[in-house]
C-alpha positions in Angstrom: 14.0 -7.6 12.2 13.3 -7.5 8.5 14.2 -4.5 6.4 10.9 -2.9 5.3 11.0 -1.7 1.7 8.7 0.5 -0.4 8.8 0.4 -4.2 8.1 3.5 -6.3 8.2 3.0 -10.0 5.7 3.8 -12.7 6.1 0.5 -14.6 3.9 -2.1 -13.1 5.7 -5.1 -14.6 9.0 -3.8 -13.4 7.6 -3.3 -9.9 6.1 -6.7 -9.8 9.4 -8.3 -10.9 11.4 -6.4 -8.3 8.9 -7.2 -5.6 9.0 -10.9 -6.4 12.8 -11.0 -6.2 12.9 -8.9 -3.0 10.4 -11.1 -1.2 12.7 -14.1 -1.8 15.6 -12.4 -0.1 16.0 -13.3 3.6 15.4 -10.4 6.0 13.5 -8.2 3.5 9.8 -7.3 3.5 8.1 -5.3 0.8 5.5 -3.1 2.5 4.0 -1.3 -0.5 4.2 -0.2 -4.1 3.5 3.1 -5.8 3.3 4.2 -9.4 4.2 7.9 -8.8 6.0 10.0 -6.3 2.9 11.5 -4.6 1.4 8.1 -3.9 4.8 6.9 -2.6 4.8 9.8 -0.1 1.3 8.7 1.1 2.3 5.1 1.5 5.6 6.1 3.2 3.6 8.1 5.7 1.4 5.1 6.4 4.1 2.4 6.5 7.3 4.2 7.6 9.6 2.0 5.6 13.3 1.5 6.3 14.2 1.8 2.6 12.4 3.3 -0.4 13.5 2.2 -3.9 12.7 5.3 -5.9 12.5 5.6 -9.7 13.5 9.1 -10.9 11.1 9.5 -13.8 7.6 9.2 -12.6 4.4 11.0 -13.4 2.7 13.6 -11.1 5.8 13.9 -8.8 9.2 12.8 -10.0 11.8 11.0 -7.9 13.9 14.1 -7.2 11.0 16.0 -5.6 9.5 12.9 -3.9 12.8 12.1 -2.3 13.2 15.7 -1.0 9.7 15.7 0.5 10.2 12.1 1.9 13.4 13.0 3.7 11.8 16.1 5.2 8.9 13.9 6.4 10.8 10.8 7.4 14.5 11.6 7.9 15.3 8.0 9.1 14.0 6.4 5.9 16.7 5.6 3.4 16.3 6.2 -0.3 17.8 4.3 -3.2 17.5 6.0 -6.5 16.7 3.8 -9.5 17.1 5.0 -13.0 17.8 3.8 -16.5 20.4 6.6 -16.7 23.7 7.2 -14.9 24.1 10.9 -15.8 26.1 12.7 -13.3 23.5 15.5 -13.1 20.8 13.0 -12.1 23.1 11.4 -9.5 24.0 14.8 -8.1 20.4 15.9 -7.8 19.3 12.7 -6.1 22.1 12.7 -3.6 21.4 16.4 -2.9 17.7 15.5 -2.4 18.8 13.1 0.3 19.2 9.7 -1.4 21.7 7.3 0.1 22.1 5.1 -3.0 21.9 5.2 -6.7 21.4 2.1 -9.0 21.0 1.7 -12.7 18.1 -0.5 -13.8 20.2 -3.0 -15.6 22.0 -4.0 -12.3 22.0 -7.6 -11.1 19.5 -8.6 -8.4 22.4 -9.4 -6.0 23.5 -5.8 -6.4 20.0 -4.5 -5.5 19.9 -6.6 -2.4 23.4 -5.4 -1.5 22.3 -1.8 -1.9 19.2 -2.3 0.2 21.2 -3.8 3.1 24.0 -1.2 2.8 21.7 1.8 3.0 19.6 0.2 5.7 22.9 0.2 7.8 23.1 4.0 7.2 25.9 3.7 4.5 25.9 4.9 0.9 25.8 2.6 -2.1 26.5 3.6 -5.7 26.5 1.4 -8.7 30.0 0.9 -10.0 29.3 2.9 -13.2 27.8 5.7 -11.1 30.7 5.7 -8.6 33.2 5.9 -11.5 31.4 9.0 -12.8 31.4 10.6 -9.4 35.2 10.0 -9.1 35.8 11.4 -12.6 33.7 14.5 -11.7 35.8 15.0 -8.6 38.9 14.9 -10.7 37.5 17.2 -13.4 37.4 14.4 -16.0 34.9 13.8 -18.8 31.3 14.9 -19.2 28.0 13.2 -20.1 24.9 14.0 -22.1 23.1 15.6 -19.2 26.0 17.8 -18.0 25.9 21.5 -18.5 24.7 24.6 -16.8 21.8 23.8 -14.6 19.1 26.4 -14.1 18.1 26.7 -10.5 14.4 26.3 -9.9 12.8 26.0 -6.5 11.3 22.6 -5.5 7.8 24.1 -5.9 8.7 25.5 -9.4 10.0 22.1 -10.4 6.8 20.5 -9.2 4.7 23.0 -11.1 6.9 22.5 -14.2 6.3 18.7 -14.2 2.6 19.1 -13.9 2.5 21.7 -16.8 4.5 19.5 -19.2 2.2 16.5 -18.3 -0.7 18.5 -19.6 -2.5 19.6 -16.4 -4.4 22.8 -16.5 -3.7 25.7 -14.2 -6.9 24.9 -12.3 -5.9 21.3 -11.9 -2.4 22.2 -10.7 -3.8 24.7 -8.2 -6.2 22.1 -6.8 -3.4 19.5 -6.5 -0.9 21.8 -4.9 -3.5 23.6 -2.7 -2.6 27.0 -4.1 -4.5 29.6 -6.2 -4.7 29.7 -10.0 -2.9 33.0 -9.9 0.0 31.5 -8.0 0.3 28.8 -10.6 0.4 31.5 -13.3 3.1 33.3 -11.5 5.2 30.2 -11.1 4.7 29.5 -14.8 6.0 32.9 -15.8 9.0 32.7 -13.5 9.8 29.2 -14.8 9.7 30.2 -18.4 11.9 33.2 -17.7 14.5 31.2 -15.8 14.8 28.4 -18.3 14.6 30.7 -21.3 11.5 29.0 -22.7 9.2 30.6 -25.2 6.7 27.9 -25.4 5.4 24.7 -23.7 7.5 22.7 -26.2 10.6 24.4 -24.8 9.4 23.5 -21.2 8.9 19.9 -22.2 12.4 19.7 -23.7 13.9 21.2 -20.5 11.9 18.9 -18.3 13.0 15.8 -20.2 16.6 16.9 -20.2 16.5 17.3 -16.4 14.7 14.0 -15.8 11.7 15.8 -14.3 9.1 13.9 -16.2 8.9 10.4 -17.7 10.3 9.9 -21.2 7.4 7.6 -22.2 
């Protein structure tokens, strides 16, 4: 039986390239594509894929939150995080969200296929550069540009934060998340207090540093 794969990445050309390569691999079937985390969740609900290749930085709902929601909805679906960055903080957050794999975007196609087949067999796959960072972290060695003290926000606060920095109004956020405008305002106040932000610019800087919103 073919391994059913869903692609979630906000760059269409990248998705098309990966899809073209995956469809040439024996025993692999691409069942859908999504340009953001929220669309990916809807497609996953419809198609119940074996593996989701999940970009981290996507609009509307980033890979961290999409993975967390996906694993709650479809525990048997495996997630491979895909990112241009190998920061330990990003790796840690994706693994804590439930991902079984982590690849950097400059990996070879053979490695992508190997990762898909590995996680489909309920094993973990990390790119060599990522695995080296995990080992160093366990030994207390080194640091990277995204290391440091992480402010703990709830999943909902992180979701609200992403939508704020992407320019959505409180009314739009409330409608999207099915909550009241007052609740959105409360979340915003709590978020700004927790991250020590005095303005939306500070929130944007924090969200970019944490990989919660796309860089472009």
